[in-house]
C-alpha positions in Angstrom: 33.7 -0.7 -23.0 32.4 -3.0 -20.3 29.6 -2.5 -17.9 28.9 -4.8 -15.0 26.1 -4.7 -12.4 26.5 -6.4 -9.1 24.8 -6.7 -5.8 26.3 -4.4 -3.3 28.4 -6.0 -0.6 29.3 -4.8 3.0 32.6 -3.4 1.7 30.6 -1.0 -0.5 29.0 1.0 2.4 31.4 3.9 2.0 31.0 3.9 -1.7 27.2 3.9 -1.4 27.3 6.8 1.0 29.5 8.7 -1.4 26.9 8.1 -4.2 24.2 9.3 -1.9 26.1 12.5 -1.1 26.8 13.1 -4.8 23.2 12.5 -5.6 22.0 14.9 -2.8 24.4 17.6 -4.1 23.0 17.2 -7.6 19.5 17.4 -6.3 20.4 20.5 -4.2 19.6 18.6 -1.0 23.1 18.0 0.4 22.0 19.7 3.6 19.5 16.9 4.3 22.1 14.0 4.3 22.9 12.9 7.8 23.3 9.2 7.1 26.6 7.7 8.2 28.6 4.8 6.7 27.5 2.8 9.8 23.8 3.6 9.1 24.2 2.5 5.5 26.0 -0.7 6.4 23.4 -1.6 9.1 20.5 -1.0 6.7 21.8 -2.8 3.6 23.9 -5.6 5.2 21.8 -6.6 8.2 21.0 -10.3 8.7 17.6 -9.6 7.0 18.0 -6.4 5.1 14.9 -4.4 4.1 16.7 -2.3 1.5 19.1 -3.3 -1.3 21.6 -1.8 -3.7 23.2 -2.7 -7.0 26.5 -1.2 -8.1 27.2 -0.4 -11.7 30.9 -0.5 -12.7 32.2 0.8 -16.0 35.5 -0.9 -16.9 35.9 -1.8 -13.2 35.3 1.7 -11.9 32.3 2.6 -9.8 29.9 4.5 -12.1 26.6 4.5 -10.3 24.1 2.7 -8.1 20.5 1.8 -7.6 19.1 1.6 -4.1 15.7 -0.1 -3.8 13.3 -2.0 -1.6 10.1 -4.0 -2.0 6.8 -2.3 -1.7 3.3 -3.7 -1.9 0.2 -2.9 -4.1 -3.0 -3.7 -2.3 -4.8 -3.2 -5.6 -2.6 -5.7 -7.5 -2.2 -8.0 -4.5 1.5 -8.3 -5.2 4.8 -6.7 -4.3 6.8 -4.3 -6.5 10.1 -2.6 -6.3 10.4 1.0 -5.2 13.6 2.6 -6.5 14.7 5.1 -3.8 17.9 6.3 -5.6 19.3 6.0 -9.0 22.6 7.9 -9.6 25.2 7.8 -12.3 28.3 9.9 -11.8 28.6 12.7 -14.4 31.7 11.2 -16.1 29.8 8.0 -16.8 26.5 9.5 -18.1 25.2 8.9 -21.6 26.7 5.4 -21.7 23.5 3.5 -21.0 24.3 2.8 -17.4 21.1 4.2 -15.9 19.0 2.3 -18.4 21.0 -0.9 -17.6 20.3 -0.5 -13.9 16.6 0.0 -14.6 16.6 -3.0 -17.0 18.3 -5.0 -14.2 15.5 -4.1 -11.8 12.8 -4.7 -14.4 14.2 -8.2 -15.0 14.0 -8.8 -11.2 10.4 -7.7 -11.2 9.5 -10.0 -14.1 11.5 -13.0 -12.7 9.9 -12.6 -9.2 6.3 -11.9 -10.5 6.3 -8.4 -9.1 3.6 -6.0 -10.2 5.6 -2.8 -10.8 8.8 -0.7 -10.7 8.3 2.8 -9.5 10.2 5.9 -8.3 10.0 9.6 -7.8 11.8 12.3 -9.8 12.2 16.0 -9.1 9.9 18.0 -11.3 12.8 20.3 -12.4 15.0 17.4 -13.6 14.1 17.7 -17.3 16.9 15.3 -18.4 15.7 12.5 -16.1 12.0 13.2 -17.1 12.9 12.9 -20.8 14.9 9.7 -20.2 12.1 8.1 -18.1 9.5 8.9 -20.8 11.8 7.3 -23.4 11.6 4.0 -21.5 7.9 4.0 -21.1 7.6 5.4 -17.5 4.3 7.3 -16.9 4.0 10.2 -14.5 1.5 9.7 -11.6 0.5 13.4 -11.5 -2.7 12.8 -9.7 -0.8 11.6 -6.6 0.7 14.1 -4.1 3.5 12.9 -1.9 3.0 13.4 1.9 5.6 13.1 4.5 5.8 13.5 8.3 9.3 13.9 9.7 11.3 15.4 12.6 9.4 17.0 15.4 6.1 16.4 13.7 6.8 12.7 13.5 7.7 12.6 17.2 4.6 14.6 18.1 2.4 12.3 16.0 3.9 9.2 17.6 3.4 10.6 21.1 -0.3 11.4 20.7 -2.7 9.3 22.6 
């Protein structure tokens, strides 16, 4: 059985959107996906992209992906990688593909002198939580995610 991980290319925009939709359905958030193939292509394959994706292929078939971007730690004074999405299609799970994608990103962090690799996970996703603990990931329970979006974002932007 062969696994390969490669950098996503412009021809992968549709595939990446498919992965995003499959992940959203799994996370019970399909109703929140309004990204288009054009949006994905523009974000990932612009002249100077700010977000990146790696595709995992099992025996030449698309099995999963990792979508990530660089963040910055003021406390460490260095960049890190924030993993926005990690998804492995159900038929390809338990083959080590998710761990291989995380290892791939960890190697990038080490090679580039980055300070950390981090991501969020839904609190009900027990399988993912167990897996992440098994590779040494630590929960950051003292932090609470905050988000402004939609009308509230527009209102905030318009305040003087």
